[in-house]
N, C-alpha and C positions, 0 to 999 in steps of 0.2 A: 756512739758505736752502734751500728745496726746489729740486730739479733736475728739469727736464723734458727728456726725450729725444725728438727728432723723427726718425723713421725714414722714409727715402724710397727705395723700390726704383726702379731706373732700367734702361732698355734703349733705347738710341738716342734720348736726350732732350737732345741738344746745344743745342737752341734754348730749352729750358725750365729747365735746372738753375740757370743764373746768375740769371735773374729770380725763380726760386722761392726761392733762398737770400736774396736781397734782401727778398722779401716776408715770409719767416719771421722774419728779423732785425728788420724793421720792426714786425711784429706783437708781438714780445717787448718791444722798446724802447718801443712806444706803449701797449700794453695789459697787459703783464706785466713791468714794470720790476723787480719785487722777486724775480724767479725767475732762477736760473741755468739754462743750457740747453746742449745739444749737438745738432748736426744730423748725422745719420749717413746716408750714402748707401751702398747696397749695389747694385753694378752687375753685371748679369747678362750680361757679355761683350758690351758694346756694340760695334758696328762703325763708329760715327761718332766724332766728337771729344769725346764725353761725358767720357771718362776724362781727356783732356788738360785740359779745363775744370775738372774736379773737383780734379786735382792743383794747378792754379793757385789755386783757391779755398782749398784746404787750407793752402797755404803762407801765405796772407794772414791766415787766422783759424784758430787751433788748436782752436776749438770746432767746426769743421767737420771731420768724419772721413769716411773712405771705406774700403769693403771691395770689392775687385775679385775676382770669381769667375773661375776658369780657363775656364769655359764657361757656356752658358746652362742653368741647372738648373730652369727652369720658373717659372711665375707663382705657384706656391704655396710651394715650398721656399725660394726666395731671401728673400722677405719674412719668412717664419717664422724662418729662421736669423738674419736681421737683428735681429728682436725679442730674440733670446736674447743679442745682443751689447751691448745698451743698458745704461747704468749709472744712469739717472735714477730718481727716486722714482716717476715714471710715464713711459709711452712713448706718443707719438702716431704712428700710422701714417697716412701721407698719400701720395697718388700724385704723380708728378712733372709731370703734364700740366695741372695747374690745374683738373681736373674736380672735385676735392675743394676746397672753399673754405678758403683759408688763414686767413681772418678768423674761422673757427669755432674756432681753436685756443684762444683765451681763454675761449670758451664751454665748451669741454671741461674746461679747467682749473678754472673756477669750479664746475662741477658736481662735479668730483673733490673739491674742497675741501669741498663740501657732504656728502661721505660716500660717493659712488658709486665703487666700485672699477673699474667699466667704464662708459665714456660713448661711445656710438657714433653715427655719422651714418646716418640712414635716408632714402633717396631717396623723396621724394613726387612728384617730377616730374623730367624729364630733357630736355635739349636735344639729345640724341642722336637717331638715326633712330627715328621713331615706331613703325615695324614691329618693330625690335629691342626697344624698350622694352615693347611689347605681348607679344612672345614671352617676354621675361624674366619679365614679370608672370605669365603662364600657367605658366611653369616653376616659379617660386617657390610658387605656389598648389598645384601638383601635389606638389612635394616636401613642403610643409607639411602637406598632407592625409594623405600616406601614411607620413611619417616617424614613427618611434617617439620621436624627440627633437624638442623644440620647435625650429622653424626661423624665422629672422628674414628677412622679406621685404625685398628691395631693400637688403640690407646687403652691402657690398663689402670690409669690413675697415677702412674709414676710421673712426678713433675713438681713444680714449684707454684705456690699460690700466695699472692700478696694478702696482707692482713685485711684489706678492704674486701676481697672476695671471701675470706674466712668469715667476716662479719655478715656478708650476704647469706652464707650457709647457716649462720646462727639464727637468722630471722626466718628461715624456711620452716614450715610446720609440716614435715613429711616423715612419717614413721617408717617408710620403706624407701629411703633415698637411694638414687642411682647416680653416683658421683660423675661417671663418665658422660651421662646424658646432661646432667646439670651444668657441667663445664661447657659443653657445646651450646646449651640453650641460654644460660644466664651469664656465662663467663665474659670477662673483659677481653680486650685485645690480647692475643696470645701469640707465642712463638713456639713452633714445633721443631724439636731437635731429633734427628734420626738416630737410631741405635740398633744394634743386634742383640737380641735377647739371648742370654747365656743359659747354660744348663744349671740346675740346682747344685750348689756347692756340696750339700750334704742333706741327708734325710729324704723323706718321700713327700710328695705333694698331697695335700688333703683334698684336692679336687677330684671328684669322680663324675660319673655321668649325670647323676641327679643334681649335684651342685652346679655343673655347667648348664644343665637344662634350666635350673631355677634362674640363673643369671640371664640366660637367653630370653626366657619368658618375661622377666622383669623389664628388660629393655624393650621387648616387643610390645607388651601391653601398655607401657608407659609412654611410648613415643610413636606408635603407629595405630591407624584405624583400619588398616587393610584386612586384618583378620576377620572383623565383623562384616565389612563390606564385601569381602570375597565370598562369604557364605551366601549373600544375597545374589551376587552375580552368577555364581555356580548354580544356585537354585533356579534362577530364571533360565539358564542355559540347559539344564537337565529337563526342565519342564518343556521347553521348546523342542528339544531333541525327542522327548517321549511322545509329544504330540505328532511330530513328523513320522516317527516309527509306527505309531498307531494308525495313521492315515495309510502308510504303505501296506501294513498288514490288512487293513480293511479293503483296500483296492485289490490286493492279491487274492483275498478270500472271495470277493465278489467275482473276479475273473475266473479263478480256478476253484470254484465252489466244492467240487467233488474230490479234487486231488490235493488241494493245499491244506496241510495240517500245521497249525501254529506250534503245537506242542507246549509242554510246561517248562522247558529249559529257559526260554527268554524271560518268562515270568520269574523264575527262581533267581536267575542272574540279576535281573533288574531289582528284585527285592533286596538281595544281599548288597548290591552296589549302593542303592539308596540308603540302606541301613548303615553301611560303613561311612558314607558321606555325612549322615546325620550325627553319628557318634563322634566323628572328627570335629565337627563344628560345635557340637555340644561341649566337647572338651575344651575347645578354644574359647568358647564363651565363658566356660567355667574359670579359665585362667584370668580373663578380664574381671570377672566377679570376685575372684580371690584377691586380685590386686586392689580392687575397690574396698573389699572387706578389711584388708590389712591396714589401709589408710584410715578408714572410718573408726577403727578401734582405738587409734591414738595411743598405742602402747609406747613406752619409753624405748629409745634406741638401744640402750644397754642399762644394766644395773651394776654398779661398782661393788666390788668386795673390799678392795683396798687400793690406796694410792700412796706412792712413795716419793719424797723429795719435792712435793708441791707446796 
């Protein structure tokens, strides 16, 4: 009998974990009765009663397992580490807030049985904020255009991964893994299933501007060179433009020696403009250096405080 692991990362999901467990169990009993399964929660130091509920549910059913981190290790490290702890023939990664449809689990498994090592959910629509969805779409297209590696638009990690791919993840030595990029870069033959992202069932998202910016920069610095090369191209362009403007000013001054006054405004504008450009690209270079620094330090993905039913 094939075994399916379901991995659920959590952070302050006290109102969602119990109904999610019930929905996953119902999905297996109804649509996948011939499969064994385990449900693994990896909690990123929740501050509410999420852990209390998980302990209670783990006592009732040994197929429900939990890993509690000593602190919040971020939205990428914790799920990635959780994938490495699964024992099934395949693993399904799903969020705890019901934005990923539980009823797609059997669709993933069916495609897996058809021979696909990776089956992912790809958003074709979302009930989230329309502005955020539009900005995400622009970002995905930008990364896809300038990345050296194929990028998957509107892919959040929701999907099924064969144990062979999980073993590939185990062999990687990356302290800041970006699963979405790894799936595109190193993944096996995959199947993409479209779905509409739902609203959160309960609670508030932990994502804010800084978390989203961090995710964007991790992807940008890991899979594109355009940031560094763009600074070179823009630098050459500004130098050329400055040279042409200087020649124009010189000619005008020679022709209209007594009447032409250059003034200080162009100088000040030019100084502020060049200063802004320099700061932008210094910051961008800093993002690349930060990414290198995090990988060089070789810190552990997470540190466990407790695990239950393993």
